[in-house]
N, C-alpha and C positions, 0 to 999 in steps of 0.2 A: 543556622544549621550544615554541618560539613558534611556530603556524601562523597565516597569513596569511589570511582569508578576505574580505578586503576588495579583495584582486587582482582587478581584472576581468579576466578572459578573455575575448577576441574570439570568438565562437561563431557568428556570424551569418553569414560565409560559408565555415563548416566543414560535417563531414557532419550537424550538430544538426536532428535534426526539430523539436525544440524553436524554433529561431531561424531557420530557414528557413519558418515556414511564415508569417512578417512579412518575407522576405527583402526589400530596397531597400524597407520601410516605417516608416514611425517611430511603431509599435507595441511595446511592450516586451512580451515573453511571457513568463506566468504561468500558464499553462495545466498542459501535461504534468508529470507528477512524473518530473522529475529537476533537480537543483540545478545551480546555476553554477560549483562550487567544483571545483580541479584534487583529482584524488584522491591519497591520501596517497602519499609517495614510495615507501614499501613495495614498493606496487601494480606503480609504474611501473618501480622495479627490476626487479622478479621476472619482470616481464614483458620487459623488457630482457635478461634474463638467458637464460631461454627462447629469445629471438628469436633470440639471438647462435649460439646451435646450427645453427639453417640448414635442419635437417630438420623437419618437420612433418605424418610418418605420423600413423596412427591411432592415439590412445593406449591404454594397457592401463586397466583398472578403477582410478580414482581414489582408493585406498585411505587413502591421506594425506590428502586431502580430508577423508574421513569419520572417520578419526581426529582431528582439528584440531576437525572442526566437532563429534565428540560429548564433546569438551572444553573445547569452547564452550559448547553448550548446558548441561553439567552445572555448570560454572563462572556463569553467568550466570542459569539458570533453574529450576538444581537438578532436573532432569530426566535422568535416566540413560537413556539410547539403548543400544541395540544397533545391531551394523552392520548385520545382516538387514532391520530396519525402512525402512533409507536407501533411497531414489530421487534420484540426481540427474539434473535436469531443465534444460534448456534455458530455462526461464521459467518464472514463476506462473502467465501467462493460458494459457499450454496445459495446467498442470497445472489449473487449475479445468475447461476445456473436458474433458479425459480425465474426471475425478471427476464429472461431469454423465453423460458417456457410460458410463462402468464403472458405474456405482452406481444408475442410473434405467434404467427400460426404455420405449418409447415412451407408452403411458398412464400412464404416472408424474408426479408433480410434485414440484419443488424448491420450497424454503420460500427467499425471499430478504429481506433487510431492504429497507428503504428510507430515504433514498439511501443509495448503495454506488457504489464503483468499478464504472462501465459493464461491463467483461468479466463481472461476476457473471450481470447482467443478458441479455447479450447470450449466454453460455455455454447456457442456456435455447433461448434462440428458435433458434441453431444446429442444437441436435441435436433441435430439435420436441419440445421437453419443457412440460408446464405450468409456473405460476408462482403461485406464493401471494406476494405482496408485504406485510410487514411492516412499517410505518411506525415507522422509529424517533420517540422523545418530548423533549422538551427537559424532565427532571427536576433542579433544582440544578444547573442551569447545565452539563448533560452529556447529550449527545444517547444514549439508551439505548434497548436494545429491549424491547416492551412484548409482551411474551408472553401475556398475558390477551386481546390481539388475535387475536393466534395461535391461541389455543385454541378462540374465536370459529367461526372461519373454517376450520380444518384440515377437509378432506373423508375422512382416510385413505387418498389417493392422493398421500400426501407422502412422499416415501423419503431426500431428503437436505436437510437443513438447513445452509445456508452462511452462514457467520461471517467479521467483517472485525474483526481485534483486533491491534493500535488501528484504531479506526475508518476509514475513508478514505468521505467525506471531513470526518466529526465531529471527528475526532482524541479519542475518547474511548479509553480504557485500562479495560477492563472489570475489575471487582473480582472476587476470589474468590467473595464471594456470589452475583451476578451470572452469573458462568460456573455455578455449580452450580446454578442456576434453569434455564441451557439447556440443563444436562447433565439435571438431572431431568424438563424437557422432551422434551429427544429419546428419555429410556429408556421415558414412558412412551407414546411415539407411534410407537417404535421408529424411530428416525431414524439413518441415518447423518450425521456430521457433519464439514462440510469447513470447515478454520480457517484463512483467509490472516491469516497475522503477519509478511507481509513486511516492516513499519514498528516490529518490534518491540524495536529497537535506536534508536528515537529518541524514547525518553522526556522530555518538555520539564519536566512538573510535577516541582519535586523532591519526596521521599518515596512515590513511586509504583512500583510493580513491575510488569515485565508477566511474565503467568502464563499458559504455553502451557496451552491446553484442554486435549490430551490427556494431560498432567502433575496432571491433576487427582484421577484413583485409576485402577484397574483397567479399570474399565468406560469411561473417557472414553476410554483410551487403545483399548480394542478397538474401538470403533466411531467412531472418526476418522481422517482424514486432516491433517496439517497442513503450511501451507509455509510455508518460512522462507527469506533470501535476504540477499546482503549486497551488491546492486543497488542499492536505494535510501541506505542507510547511506553506503556508501563513494563512491556515484556512478559506479557502473560497471553499469549496466543496458542501455548498448549491447553489453557481453560477454557476458551471459546464463548465470548458474548460478543454480540455486535447488536447492532439498532439499524433497522431499516424505518425511513420518516416518510409515509406516504400520506401525503395530506388528500387526495384525491379518494374517494368513499368506493368509487368503482373500481380504481386500480387496484386499491387497497385490498377488497374482494377479490378479483380475480387472483391477486399474490397470494391469498388465503387458501384460496382454493387450490390452488397449485402446490402449497406445502401441505397440505391436510395430510397425514397418514404416511407422509416421508421423510419430512423434515422436522426432527423433536424439538422439545423442548429444552430452553437452557439448564443445564444442572445447576444445581443449587449453592455449590462451592464458588461457581464459577459466577454467580450472581452477585454473592457477598466481595467477593473481589474486585468485581466491577463498581460496585458501589465506595466500594473505601478507594479505589483510584480516583474516581471522578468527584470527590466528596472532600479527601486528605489529600492528594497526592501532588502540589500544584507545587510547593516547595520542590520535591524531590525531580521534578518534572523540569523545571527552570534548569538547572543544575545538571539535567541529563542535555538540556540542548545545547546548553555551554561548553559541554564536554563534546558533544558531537560537531558542533560549528568549530572547534579545535581542531577535530580531527580531520572534518574535512577541509579546512585550509591546508593543512599539512598535505594530505593526498594530493588535493586538486596542484599546489606547488610542485610537489616532486614527480608529477605524475607529465607535467608540462614540461619538466627539466630535460625528460628524456626522449630522446629523439624517433620518431617516427610513430611517440603517444599525442593523444589529446583529450582533455577532458573539459567541459565546463563545471562550473561550480554550481549543486545542485542548490535551487533555492529552499530545498525542504527534504525529508527521508534522511535515511541514515544509506543512501545507495548512491553508486560513482558509476557512470554510464562513459564507458573509456573506449576511445575509438583506436582499433588495433588493424585498420585498415591497411597501414603503411607494410608491415609485416608480412602481408599477403599466406598468413597462419590457415592453412586446411581446417585442421581439426583444433578451434581455441582449446576446448577442455581438457582433450588428451596432452598437448603440449605443454600446457601449464602445469598440470598435474605432475608431471615429470621433474617440473621445477618446486614441486613443493607447494604451489597454490591453487586452492578450489574456488573456482570462478562460478559463475551462472551465465551460460553461455548466450548468446547474442541470439542467436536463432531464435530459441524459446521463444525470446520476446519479438521476434519478426526481424532482425539482422545479424548476420553471420560476421559483420565486420565490427561488432563490438563485445564487450564483456561487462558484466555487473558487478562490481564491488562493493561488500558490505563494509561501510568500516562501523558499523554499532560493536566495535572489540575494544579490548583496554588500550592504549598508547605501546604498551610493549610490542602487541601483538600487529596493531598497524605498521610501527616499525620493521618489524621482521619480514611482513608481508612484503614493504616496500623493498627491503632490500632482496629479496629472492625473484622480483620484478623485475629490478635492475639488472640484476643477475641472467634473469630467462632470457634479457633481450638484450647486452650488451653486446654480446657478436655474432648477432643475426643481421644480415642486412634487410634495408626495408628500403623503399620505393620514394625516390625523391620526388 
């Protein structure tokens, strides 16, 4: 079956946050992490079928979704889950905030690698928790967590280690040995581990497999909470269905108590969309990954041809982390918007020397964006 990811769907005058940010402006939105591709037909058909019923009252516990998810995780990651471990949420961001509030108290800290997806950092701020930021370092063209820095800085007030795997914005897929090192660090410092694995389906580098942190061994499972979702993979983030995997019954009870009467259940259309995605969307997803891999390779090649720019090839996601430090641009957002490009600012992730480029777009959009980027920098001096 052939899927047309070159089809340019008009989103500028829809309800899209991504495109409405620059409504009526000649700026290409390359910021927030959703793609410009139509979701697979199986999802659209499932929503239409459910909507045709015409009654949308409260839904019962989505046991079918749980069965489908358990099979999906077993087939793709060789991790055997139990129904009791699964908590269904309307989004990973709410889950991150719940984890901070459930597993720490006011005088305790969380450990957060940087750069990282902004809600990780915001979750500590919103809960009035302390935060120990540990920088990622570039080793062998991969952004990895340097736990030696964490060992030197830890104060024993830290209770929660926040991980992002595959890493956003760096695109790293942590290997087994790296995950074991993270587990050993958590064991030695008596840490609960919160692992955001929302991009686990979007592995672009051939020969690499995603390994859920909680699947390492029984100890990893019992000290962790893992988040997964079909939202990024199938472009259904606006519907909102995510899964928290919490094998430890005491941690699960604390998490559920923090959620009570604050975070709602997932709506019924989102449930059927998630069921269809994980049950019937694999061929579409495989084709999407091939397209994103081609986009990635094109972007990395072109970025590294521009003097003063550098970008390592992300192993996963559709997000490029681009080093612009050589150009000494004080406000990258404003600068690039003047040249028709709407990037995510690196400062939101913890480093103003970078921008994040969403290449989950059509080839035509990607080529236009690259052309504008070259134009924006061609006459600007850079530091050698």
